[in-house]
N, C-alpha and C positions, 0 to 999 in steps of 0.2 A: 385635448386629452389631459386628465389629471394626473400628477405624478404619484400621488397617494390616494388611497380610499380608506374610508372609514369602516373598519372590520364590524361585520355583522354576521350573526349566526343564520346560515340558511336553513330550509326547511329539513333537509337531510341531515344536518348536524344536530338540530334540536331532537329530531327523531332518534339518532344514535345515542344521545346523552340520556333520552328517556329510557332506551334499552340498558344503558349501562346501570340506570337506578333499578330496573326491573331485576338485572342480573344481581345486583348487590343485594336486593331483598331475598332473592332465592337462596343466596349464600347463607344470608343470616337465618333463613328457616329451614336450612338443611337439617333434617332430623338425625338423630343418633342411631346406629345401627346399620348405616348404608355400607356397601362394599367399598373398602378404602382403595382398592387397586381401580376400580371403575372411577372414583372420585378423582384419584390422582390422574388418571388419563384425561379426564375432562379439563381439569386445571391446566395441564399441560398443553392441551389443544388450544386454550384460550391464550396462554402464554405464547405460543407459536404464532398465532394470529396476530399478536401485538408487535412481533418482531419487524424491524425495518428492512431486514434483508441485507444489510450492509456487509457483516461479517459472517464467514462460513460456520463458526460454531453455532450462532443462532439460526442462520437460515437453513443449514443442512443438518447440523448436530441434533437440534430439537426435533426435526423431522424424523430423524434416525430412531431417537428415543421413542417417539410416538409409535413408529412401525413395530419396534420391540414390545411395547406394551399391547399394541393391538394383537401381537402373536400370542400373548400370555392370555388375553381374554377371548380370543376367537376359538369357538369350539370345533372349528375344522382343522386348526393347526396342531401339531403335537411337538412343541419345543421341548429341549432338554433343560435341566436344571443350570446348565452353563450359561444360559442366557441371562441369569441373574449377575454373575460377575461381569459380563459383557455390558449390561446396562450401568453398572457401578462405575466401570472403566470410561464409558462414554460420556456419563454425567460429570464425573471428574475433570475429563478433558474440556468440557464445555465450560464448567465452572472457572478453570484457571485461565481460559483463553478467550472468553467472550469479551466483546468491547464494552458492553453497558450492562446495566443491572437487569435488564430483562432476561438475557441468556444465563447471567450468573445465578440469579434467584429462582429460576425455573429449575436449573440443574440442582441447586441445594435442595428444593422441594422434593425432587425425585430421590436424592440421597437420603433426606431425612425419612421418607416413605420406605425406602428399601431397608432402613434400620429399624423403623418403628413398627412396621408391619410385614416383615418378611415372609412370616408363615402364611399370610395370605397369599403372597405370590406363589409360595411353593404349593399351595392347595390347588390354585388355578392351573398351574403348571402339570402337576401330577394328577389330578382328578377332575379338571375342567369345572370346578364349582368354587362357591365361597366357602369360607370356613364354616365349621358346624355352629360356631356362636352367631354367625350372620344368618344362616339357614333358619336356625330354631329360634330367631327372634320373637319373644312373646308379647313385647310391649312396643309397638311401633308408634304409639301415640306420643309426640314429642314432650308434652308437659308432664305425662305419667313417668315417661322414662328418665326424665332430668330431676324428678323429685326423689331425693334419696330415699324417703319413706314409701314411694310408689301409691301416694294418695290418688284417688279417682277424681281428678280435677275436672274432665267433662261431666262427670256424673253430678258433682255438686253445683257446677256452674248451671246445668240444666234445672237442678231442683231450686236454686235462688230464682231463675226465670219464672218459675212456676209458683213462686211464693212459699214454698215448702222448706222454711229455713231450719227447723228442727231436724227434718229428715237429711238435710245437707250436713248438719253438724254430726248427726249419726254416722253418716257415710264417712266423713273424715276421720272419725275416731277409730274406724275399722283398721286404719294404718297410722293414725297419729293421735294419741291421747292429749295433745296439747293445741286443740283447735284455736282457742283464744289467744294463747300466746303467739302462735304462728301467724295470726290474723293480724297482729300488731307489730311484729319484729322480724319475720322471716326474711330473709335475703332473696326469696323467689327465684331460685334457679330454674324453676319450672316455665318461666317466661323467656327464657333465653332463645329457644328455638320454636316459639309458637308459630304456628303455621299462618297466623293472622298477619304475620310479617310480609307475606306474599301481597297483601293488599294495602296495609297501611301501618299498624303497630300492634304489638302483643296485646292479648286481653290483660287487663288489670286483674290478675288472678288472686293476689293477695286482698285486694280492695273487695272483691266478690266474697272471699271468706270472711273478710271483717264485717261485711254487711249481714252474713249469716249468723254469725255469733252475737252481733249487736241486737238481733230481732228474733233469736231461737226460743227465748224463754227457758224454761226448765226442761233439760234434755235427759231422759232416764239413761243410766249406763247400761251395758249388755248384762244379761243374767249370768251368773257364775254357773260353770258346769259342775258336774258331780265332784265331790271331794275325792282328791287321789291320796291323801294321806302323805304326800311329799312335801318337804320344806326347803325353801330357798332363802338364802340369805344374801341381801344386797348391799354392798358397801358403797355408799354414796347417794344422797338424795336430790341429785341434779336432775336434768331432762332425760339423760340416758337411763340412769337407775330406776327413776320412776315411770318411764316408758315400759321397761322390762317387767317391773312390778305389775303394773296394770294388766298386762297380756297374761303374764303367769298366773295372776289372781283369777281371772276370767276363765283360765284352763282348769281351775279347781285346785291349784297347789297353794299351800300356805306360804305367804311371803312376809319376810320381816326386812325392813328397810333401816340401816344403820347410818345415821348421819352425823358428822362431827359438829356442825353448828347447831344453833338453837333452833332454827327453822329450816324447812325444806326448800328446794328450788335450785340450790347450787348457784351457778352464775346468772341464772335468771333473776334471783333475788339480790345476790351479793355482787352483781357485775353490770346490771343494766339499770340505768336510773329510772325513776318512777315516772318522769315525764314522758317516756318512751313506753314503759310497760308498768301501769299502775298496779300496785301490790294486790288490790282486791280483784283485778283481773286475772292475775297469776294465781291467786289462792282459789279462784273459780275452777280452774283446771286441776289444781292439786286436790282439791275437795272431792272432785268427781273421780279421781284416781283412788284416794283413799276408801270411798264409799263401796270399793269392790271387797273390802276386808283386808286391806294392806295394813300391817302392824308397823310401827315406827318407833326407833329408839333414837333419841337425839341425845347430843353431847357425848357421843361414843368416838373415841379417837383410836383408830388403828395405828398405834404408834410402835409396836413391836412384834416379834414373830410369834409370841405367845398368844396375842389376840387373835391373829389370822389362824393359828392352829386350833384354837377354842371355836371359833366360827365354822371352820371346815368340818370340824367333828359333830357339831351341833345340827348342821343342815346337810340335806342330800346334795345340794349343788350351791356354789357361791358365785356371785357375779361382782366383779370389781369395776366401779364407774366412779372413781375419785375425782375425775375432772382435772384441770389444771389451774391450781390456785396459788402457785408461788410466783413470784416476781423475778425477772431477769436484771442483773446488775447493769449499770450504765457503762462502767469500766473507765471512768475518768478521775482525774484528782478532784478531791473534795466532795465526793458523792455520798459521804456520811456525815455531811454538816447538817445541823439543825435547820430544818425547813425543807429538806429533801425527802419527799414521800413517794411510795409506789402507787399507781392507778389501782392495783389490786387491793392493797391496804386501805385506801380512801374509799372505794366502792363498797368494800365490806363493811367498814364501819357505818356508813349510810345506810346499808341494808339492815344494820341493828340499831338504826335510828339514832345514830351518834353523829350530828353534823360538825365537821371541822369548821373553824373560825377563819374565813378568807376576807372579812369585811375590810374594804379600803386597802387591800394589798395587791401588789403586783404579782401575777402568777406566770409561770412559763412551764408549758407542758411539752415534753419531748415525745414525739412519736407521730405517726401518719395512719394509724389504723382507726377502726370504729371505736375502740376503747379510749384512743387519744381524744377524739371528738366527744365522747361522752363525758370525759372528766373536764374538758375544757368548758363545755356548756354547763356543767354542774358547777364549776368554780364561778361562772358569771352568776349563776342563780344564788350561790352563797354569798354574794356581795363584793367579789373581787373588782377593784377599781379598774384592772387591766389585764387581759389574758392573751398571751402570745403563744402560738403553737408553732413549734421549732421542728423542722423536718430536713433531713440531709438530701432528700431528692426533690424533685418537682412535684407539683400538685397533681399533674397528669399519672404520676407514678405511685401515688398514695393508694393504699390498700383499703382505705375506708369508702364506703358507698358515697357516690357524689352528693346524694341528697343529705347526708350526714355533714359533708364538708360544707355545702351550701348553708345548711342550717346553722351550723357554728359561726360562719361567717356573718350571716343575717343577724345573729343575737349579739354580735360585737367583739367576737375573738378575731385577732389577727393571725394571718398564716405567713411565717417566715419560711420561704422555700430556700432549698440549696444552702442549708446552715447546719454544719456538724458540730455537736456539742464537744468542746475542747477540755474545759476544765471549769470548776465552780469556785467562785470567789466567796470566801466567808470572812467575816470581822473577827476582832479578837476574842468576842464571846462564843465564837462558832456558829453564828447565825449567817444564813444565806444573804449575800449582797448582790450577787450577779451571776449570770450564765455567760460564759465566754464561748463564742463559736468561731469556727473556721469557715469561710465562704467557700462554696464548692461549685464546680461547673459539671454538667451532664457528660459523660464520657462514653466509651463503647458499651454496648449491650452486655449484660451478665446472662447467666443461664436461665434466667426467668424471662429474658426478653427486655427487661427495663434497663435503661441507660445507667451505667455504675457512676456514682458521684465520685469525683477525684478532687483533691485540694486544688483551688485556684490561687493564682498568684495575687493574693491580697491579704492584708493584715486581719488579724483576729479582731471580732467585735464583741463588745460587752453589752449585754441586755440586763439592766438593773431589774431586780426583783427580791421578793421576801419569801417566795414558795417556788419550788421546783417540783413538778410531778412527773415521774418516769413512767411512760406507757409504751415501752419498747418490746414488750412480749411477756408472756406467761410461761411458766415451767410446771413440771410434775414432780411431787415428792413421792417417789416409789421406792425409797431406800429400804423400808421394812418388807415390802414384797420381794425385793431382790435377795433379801436375806433368807427369805422363806424358800427361795429356789425358783420364784417366777422369773423367766428371762426378761431383761431390760435392755433395750438398744438406745443409746443416746438420750437416756433420761425417760423414754416411754416404753410402756409394757408391750412386749411382743406377743402377738397372737396369730392364730391361723384365721383365715377368712371366715370360718364359722364362729369367730369370737372365742373359740376354745383355746387353751395353752397347752401347747406340746408336752407330753409326758406327765401331765398333771390331771388326771381325769377329774371331771366335776368343777373345775374352776374355769370360769370365764372371764373376760374383760372386754370393755369397749367405751367408746366416747373419746373425750379429749385426752385421757390418760393413756390411749393406744395411738391416736393420729395426732396429738399435739392440739393446740387451741383451735378449734373450728367452729362451725355454725351450729345454731340449735337444732335444726332439721336434720343435720348430720348425726348429732348425738341421739335424736329420736329414732333415727333409722338403726343406729347401733343397738339400741335397746330392743327394737322389734326383732332384729336378726338375733340377738343373744336368747330372747325369750322363745323363740322357735325351735332354736337348737339345743337349749336347756330342756325343753319339754320332750324333744327327741332322746336326749342322753337319759332322761328318766324313764324312757321306754314307752312314750306316748306319741300320739300324732294328732293332737287336737287341732280343729280348723277354727280359725277366726274369720267371721262372715258377718255380713249385714243383710237384713231382710228388706231394705229400702228398694222400692221399685224405681227404676231410673225413667224419666220420661223419655218417650220415643223421639227420635231426632226429627226436626222439622227442616223443610226446604227454605231456610231463611235467606233474606237479602244479602247478596255478597258485595254490594257496593261499599266504597270506602266510607268510613264513619270515624269520626274522632274518639280517642281512647279518653276515657274518664280518668283524670288524676284525683288522688285525695287531696283534700285542702288542709292547711295548716293554720293554726291562729297566728294572729299578726306577731311578727318578731319582737317588736317593742313591748308587747303584752306578755307573750310566753316566757320571754327571757327572765321575767322577774319571779316566777314561781315554778313549783314542780307539778303543776297540774298537767294533765295530758295534751300534748301539743297538736295531734293529729285528729282529724275529723272524718267520720266515715261518709259513705255515699248517701244521697237520698233514695228514695224508692225509684224514682223515675231514672236516675243515673245507673242504680244497679240493674234494673231491667234492660236498659240500653246496653249496657256493657256485657251482660250475660248473652245477649242476643247476638254479640259479636263473635261468639265462641262458634268455630266452624264444625265442631262435633267431629273430631278426628277419630274418635272411638267407633263411630258407625259409618262414616264416609271413607272412600279410599281404602288404603292398605289396613287401616284399623277394622274394617268390617270382616275381613278373612283371615287375619293374623293375630287374633287375641287381643282385641283393643281393650279389654276389661277383664281384671282378676276378680272373681266374685268371692274368693277367700284364699287364706295363705295359712 
């Protein structure tokens, strides 16, 4: 008899591991709008099943919590509200006394739920039903629900499959007047809960949109409705302001956009390099918006209360969408040395076709977001001999998209993780000579869930350089509006959910100046919301709709099929110029990818709970 055996997985273990993968995919594909109490009970049941049964808190305590949750969800039970503090006490007892993380984290999950959706528990206890927001869920299709602008993703995917690309763009424009821009740079939150995850991987939604805009030809904009005689002034010509202008112009209002810069586009033009968003592709969307009769005044700086007062008196309503165009200070010694520039200033000058001279210079970029990756990759294209990206956290904690990080590294940028900027060394003439950094270690998690960097027991390190680019965040210049009486909280304009400003009728605000620096699709959504509510404020209820007929859903093959990824030009080739780096799908790839869509708007819950909004 052998003393030891080689460990092999038996059939049962292999089947269990397959079930775990299936469960993981189901969790990933869990759509928004589900009952949080029911979801919490399901997760708790899974945690209880993982318990070894050694300690009483796990073995008995989690079982008792499950019994209490079942009482809350059971229509035959009639518990009192006293059950909520009982659950809190039980979960807290398990949290502090369980032997291992299974019990502790299961209890933490229950406590977070009791705090985060307590009203859902109360509704189940008192009325034996989900909250009204869950009952009246109008958009059960995950991709549509997770798109801030509510674009009809299954609709235009089906149109791409049918080869009706112009109709696909028309359908997108019903909710988003920047189809080309979003086809190239959107962060595609719509893919996060795609039900295709249940089978293999989410549909490449942005890729399908890109194929549509690449092959649509000239697509006419919607016809304007009858002239209302109302005038709206929009302060800021970025994605939010132009989106509001587009829809308000369609509704028949006279719209004038006041832009501080020489050209429209906001951060789309002055914050995103042309290798990601070619200027002619951006202009295509802007020209379509202006073709609705939107008037533009460039070089208009809202710099005092008088300007704001004049605009308010001139127009029936005003929408503020000034974006976030100021930079945040690094806050270290030597940051005003010659050679230290902000990412915002650098990208702005490039947007006006003024290229900085980085040839044969060593460049250090401070930051870990998409903007940091943009300026690092741009510096390489401008001839920098060396580009180092300094970030105080780990790569896994960076806010930049993984594709952007990988692209920067592939093009020759070096990522220096866990290095916190300490001071900037300058020579006698005041020119930058080096950035000194303090090594960090990943510590306990902060409120965002990311490990908080703390100083390591190591000496400071010097990184020789001639240029330092600060990409640690953007700010909002709202001082003039605050003097006018518009409420400002922590530098951002404070609004109601309707985009209206309390106690100042006719003045609305949205986009980055309200939320802080965010994504283009969030800014577009803010413009859409503002347009609808400004129209209502003016006494109208115009409906924005699209007459495109959506193809009927087919019973397509549900077998696993590989996701089509968009290809890039070779790193050695693309890193030397500002030409577009991404390549669209072929017709074969686009049809295969469109065929992977499960048409949640027609099948399942989407068929009877409002899977599509034909107008807004």
